[in-house]
C-alpha positions, 0 to 999 in steps of 0.5 A, spaced: 690 487 444 687 490 452 686 498 452 691 501 458 689 508 461 695 512 461 698 519 462 704 522 458 709 529 460 712 532 456 716 539 454 716 542 447 720 547 444 727 547 448 722 547 454 719 553 452 712 549 452 710 543 458 704 539 456 700 533 458 696 528 455 691 522 458 687 516 456 682 514 461 677 511 458 677 505 464 677 509 471 672 513 468 667 508 466 669 504 473 667 511 477 661 509 472 659 503 475 661 504 482 656 511 482 651 508 477 652 515 473 648 517 467 651 519 461 652 526 463 654 525 470 659 521 467 663 527 461 662 531 468 666 527 472 670 523 467 673 530 464 674 532 472 679 526 474 682 527 467 685 533 468 686 532 476 690 526 474 695 531 469 695 537 474 697 531 479 702 529 475 705 537 477 706 535 484 713 533 486 713 529 492 709 522 494 705 525 499 702 531 496 695 530 494 690 535 490 683 535 489 678 540 485 672 542 487 666 544 482 660 548 486 655 549 482 647 551 481 645 546 476 642 539 477 648 535 479 649 539 484 657 539 484 662 534 483 669 532 486 676 528 484 682 528 488 688 525 486 696 523 488 702 524 484 702 516 482 696 516 477 691 514 482 684 518 482 677 518 486 670 522 484 664 523 486 658 527 484 653 529 488 647 528 484 647 521 479 642 522 476 641 528 472 638 528 464 638 533 460 636 535 452 644 535 449 646 542 447 646 546 441 653 543 439 649 535 439 653 533 445 651 532 453 650 538 455 655 538 462 655 546 462 648 546 464 649 540 468 654 544 473 650 551 472 653 557 475 658 557 481 666 555 483 672 552 481 677 550 487 684 547 487 686 544 493 693 542 493 696 539 500 703 539 500 705 537 507 705 544 509 701 547 516 695 550 511 693 547 504 694 552 497 688 554 495 685 557 489 678 558 487 675 562 481 668 563 478 666 558 473 667 560 466 662 555 462 662 550 467 665 545 461 671 544 466 676 543 460 674 551 459 674 551 467 680 549 468 684 553 462 681 560 466 684 557 473 692 557 470 690 564 467 687 567 473 690 563 480 696 561 477 698 565 471 700 560 467 698 561 460 694 554 458 690 551 454 685 544 456 682 539 452 677 534 456 672 529 453 668 523 455 664 519 450 659 515 452 656 509 448 648 507 448 649 502 454 652 507 458 659 504 458 665 509 456 667 508 449 673 513 450 676 519 456 682 523 456 685 529 454 691 534 454 694 540 458 699 545 454 703 551 458 707 556 456 713 557 460 716 564 462 719 567 457 715 563 451 717 567 444 712 570 440 714 565 435 712 560 439 706 563 443 703 563 435 704 556 433 701 553 439 696 558 438 694 556 431 696 548 432 689 548 438 686 552 433 685 547 428 685 541 432 680 536 432 675 534 439 679 530 444 673 525 443 675 525 436 682 524 437 681 518 441 675 515 437 680 514 431 685 510 435 690 516 437 694 515 443 696 520 448 702 520 444 699 522 438 694 528 441 701 531 443 704 530 436 697 534 434 697 539 439 705 540 438 706 539 431 712 543 428 716 543 435 721 539 437 718 534 443 721 531 449 717 525 452 720 525 459 715 521 463 709 515 461 704 512 468 699 508 468 693 511 471 687 508 475 681 509 480 683 508 487 679 509 493 684 506 498 679 508 504 679 502 510 675 501 517 681 505 520 681 511 516 673 511 517 674 510 524 679 516 525 674 520 521 669 518 526 673 520 532 674 528 529 667 528 529 668 529 538 665 526 544 658 529 544 657 527 536 659 520 538 654 520 544 649 522 541 650 516 535 651 511 540 646 513 544 641 510 538 642 504 540 643 501 533 649 500 529 652 506 525 653 505 518 658 510 514 659 509 506 665 511 503 663 517 497 668 515 493 667 507 493 660 506 496 663 500 500 660 501 507 662 500 514 659 499 520 660 501 527 656 498 534 655 502 539 661 499 543 665 501 538 663 508 538 663 508 546 671 506 545 672 512 540 668 517 545 674 515 550 679 516 544 675 523 542 675 526 550 
């Protein structure tokens, strides 16, 4: 049977809880291939993209976009994922070659690769200015940091679980996660029961490795509650870059910068951070852009 990446959204306990769950093995493996990632980089970016996709499902309008940027002082140098509300994600890490010993639990040491720094969430909702929220990284393990972000920046009590399991050949065995949030007015009984469920759960990768689906994951985290699956959506890695977009970005550099590039009398190659596709521009192309920039 063909493996499919998808995400589900649900409410529970008479809408006192909202929850999301995702399985994302294919898209994380595609990112691994595009960026030639080591296992620890696949785990970091895979967790971030999975979390971003679930947060993107919270966006209301088709043109809304959400970007999560992690800036740390660890060897990975930082990573970024950007999503829309149609289940499309793209991302990259600054240093794709990081290799570290496993952490004390025997798992990939994502926290050590990321280090100390900040996590920033930018929501572009089509308004004059985007909404930007920044927190200090809690652990660099991504799930803990997103949990902290929701509490500190959005005042939403939340629990985020994320995981990526890598095969010996560096391909992705499993990837996915969940986000569960308490809505305003949630009762103490609901809060206590939910906390007990989360504390008793296996890790995300253990759950997925056993063949469980996102729906199964929600049944575990929301055990004992009435669950209403409100939406199911396929998810994928999608860049969407093209020559016109790259040309517009170059034009924004301004006339002086374009003059400097054109003066070398050589073609300029611009490579997309997200998919690696290269776009070449001749000095004549650049001079034409100078007119537009002026």
